[in-house]
C-alpha positions as CSV (number, residue, x, y, z in Angstrom):
1,X,-16.1,18.0,5.6
2,X,-17.6,19.5,2.5
3,X,-16.4,18.3,-0.8
4,X,-15.2,21.9,-1.6
5,X,-13.0,21.9,1.5
6,X,-11.7,18.4,0.7
7,X,-10.9,19.4,-2.9
8,X,-9.0,22.5,-1.6
9,X,-6.9,20.1,0.6
10,X,-6.3,17.9,-2.4
11,X,-5.2,20.9,-4.3
12,X,-2.7,21.7,-1.6
13,X,-1.5,18.1,-1.7
14,X,-0.7,18.1,-5.3
15,X,0.8,21.5,-5.3
16,X,3.2,20.4,-2.5
17,X,3.6,16.8,-3.4
18,X,4.7,17.4,-6.9
19,X,7.3,19.9,-5.8
20,X,9.0,17.3,-3.7
21,X,8.3,14.2,-5.6
22,X,6.7,12.8,-2.5
23,X,3.4,12.9,-0.8
24,X,2.2,16.1,-0.9
25,X,3.3,20.4,-2.8
26,X,4.5,22.7,-9.4
27,X,6.5,19.7,-9.8
28,X,10.2,18.7,-9.8
29,X,9.1,15.2,-10.8
30,X,6.7,16.4,-13.3
31,X,4.7,13.3,-14.0
32,X,2.5,11.4,-11.7
33,X,4.1,8.1,-12.6
34,X,7.4,9.2,-11.1
35,X,5.7,10.6,-8.0
36,X,3.8,7.4,-7.6
37,X,6.9,5.2,-7.8
38,X,8.6,7.4,-5.2
39,X,5.7,7.0,-2.8
40,X,5.0,3.3,-3.4
41,X,7.9,2.2,-1.3
42,X,6.9,-1.5,-1.1
43,X,6.2,-1.7,-4.9
44,X,2.7,-3.2,-4.5
45,X,1.1,-0.8,-7.0
46,X,-0.8,1.3,-4.5
47,X,0.0,3.9,-1.8
48,X,-1.0,3.0,1.7
49,X,-1.8,5.6,4.4
50,X,1.6,4.7,6.1
51,X,3.5,5.3,2.8
52,X,1.7,8.6,2.3
53,X,2.4,9.7,5.9
54,X,6.0,8.8,5.6
55,X,6.4,10.7,2.4
56,X,4.6,13.7,3.9
57,X,7.0,13.6,6.8
58,X,10.0,13.6,4.5
59,X,8.5,16.6,2.7
60,X,8.0,18.5,5.9
61,X,11.6,17.9,6.9
62,X,12.8,19.2,3.5
63,X,10.7,22.3,3.8
64,X,11.7,23.0,7.4
65,X,15.1,24.5,6.5
66,X,16.1,25.6,9.9
67,X,14.9,22.5,11.7
68,X,12.7,24.3,14.2
69,X,9.6,22.0,13.6
70,X,7.8,24.8,11.7
71,X,7.5,25.7,8.1
72,X,7.1,29.4,7.2
73,X,5.9,30.8,3.9
74,X,9.5,31.7,3.0
75,X,10.7,28.1,3.7
76,X,7.9,26.6,1.7
77,X,8.5,29.0,-1.3
78,X,12.3,28.4,-1.2
79,X,11.8,24.6,-1.0
80,X,9.4,24.8,-4.0
81,X,11.9,26.7,-6.1
82,X,14.8,24.4,-5.1
83,X,12.8,21.3,-6.0
84,X,11.2,22.6,-9.2
85,X,13.9,25.0,-10.4
86,X,11.3,27.7,-10.8
87,X,8.9,30.0,-9.0
88,X,5.2,29.0,-9.1
89,X,3.5,29.8,-12.4
90,X,0.4,31.9,-12.7
91,X,-2.6,29.9,-11.5
92,X,-0.6,27.6,-9.2
93,X,-1.3,27.6,-5.5
94,X,1.2,29.9,-3.7
95,X,3.0,29.1,-0.5
96,X,0.8,31.6,1.4
97,X,-2.3,29.8,0.1
98,X,-0.9,26.4,0.9
99,X,-0.1,27.4,4.5
100,X,-3.5,29.0,5.0
101,X,-5.2,25.8,4.0
102,X,-3.5,23.8,6.8
103,X,-2.8,26.4,9.4
104,X,-5.3,25.5,12.1
105,X,-4.3,28.2,14.6
106,X,-4.0,31.0,12.1
107,X,-0.4,32.0,12.9
108,X,0.7,31.7,9.3
109,X,3.2,28.9,10.1
110,X,2.8,25.2,9.7
111,X,3.7,22.9,12.6
112,X,4.4,19.2,12.0
113,X,1.1,18.4,13.7
114,X,-0.9,20.7,11.4
115,X,0.9,19.3,8.4
116,X,0.3,15.7,9.5
117,X,-3.4,16.4,9.9
118,X,-3.6,18.1,6.5
119,X,-1.8,15.1,5.0
120,X,-4.4,12.7,6.4
121,X,-7.2,14.7,4.7
122,X,-5.2,14.9,1.5
123,X,-4.9,11.1,1.4
124,X,-8.6,10.8,1.9
125,X,-9.3,13.2,-1.0
126,X,-7.0,11.2,-3.3
127,X,-8.6,7.9,-2.4
128,X,-11.7,8.4,-4.5
129,X,-12.8,4.8,-4.3
130,X,-12.4,4.8,-0.5
131,X,-10.6,1.5,-0.4
132,X,-7.9,2.8,1.9
133,X,-5.2,3.1,-0.8
134,X,-4.3,5.5,-3.6
135,X,-3.8,4.0,-6.9
136,X,-1.7,5.3,-9.8
137,X,-4.9,6.3,-11.6
138,X,-6.2,8.2,-8.5
139,X,-2.9,10.0,-8.1
140,X,-2.8,11.0,-11.8
141,X,-6.5,12.1,-11.8
142,X,-6.0,14.2,-8.6
143,X,-2.7,15.7,-9.9
144,X,-4.4,16.8,-13.1
145,X,-7.4,18.2,-11.3
146,X,-5.7,20.0,-8.4
147,X,-2.4,21.4,-9.6
148,X,-3.9,24.8,-10.4
149,X,-6.5,27.0,-8.8
150,X,-10.1,25.8,-9.2
151,X,-12.6,28.2,-10.8
152,X,-14.5,28.2,-7.5
153,X,-13.7,31.0,-5.2
154,X,-11.1,30.4,-2.4
155,X,-12.8,30.2,0.9
156,X,-12.2,33.0,3.5
157,X,-9.0,32.6,5.5
158,X,-9.2,29.5,7.7
159,X,-12.5,28.1,6.4
160,X,-10.6,25.7,4.2
161,X,-9.3,23.8,7.2
162,X,-10.8,20.5,8.3
163,X,-13.3,20.8,11.2
164,X,-12.2,19.6,14.6
């Protein structure tokens, strides 16, 4: 996967994660220290792939307001506003953009499987030293880098997804 695609996934991660104070989407828990503590459930000072996946699962459940196993643009936007107390600000990744980055079948809806696959790539993007864990410093650096749109142009619809 190209570094541009991976950075777009990471951008999605932090846009979503901050909103929920968990793994991955604009922040209710505005600082990365608070997000880190919420995700580091065993208190060992690093986030494991399992901790990240668990947090991503909790986030998906919170966004899936009607419990149908899918997240729509509306559900994601409403969840963001509930968790942050505000609408996305100019320059922040929108719900439409977040879904486009993870929506592998192009139906404009996220399934739990699509979200889990995206979460896996997000974890890899945050793990910049490739040791299999995300440290507080990696989370903070990623959060600072990816909360807003990058200057690079957004790829055409669907091209930001991971390759099969």
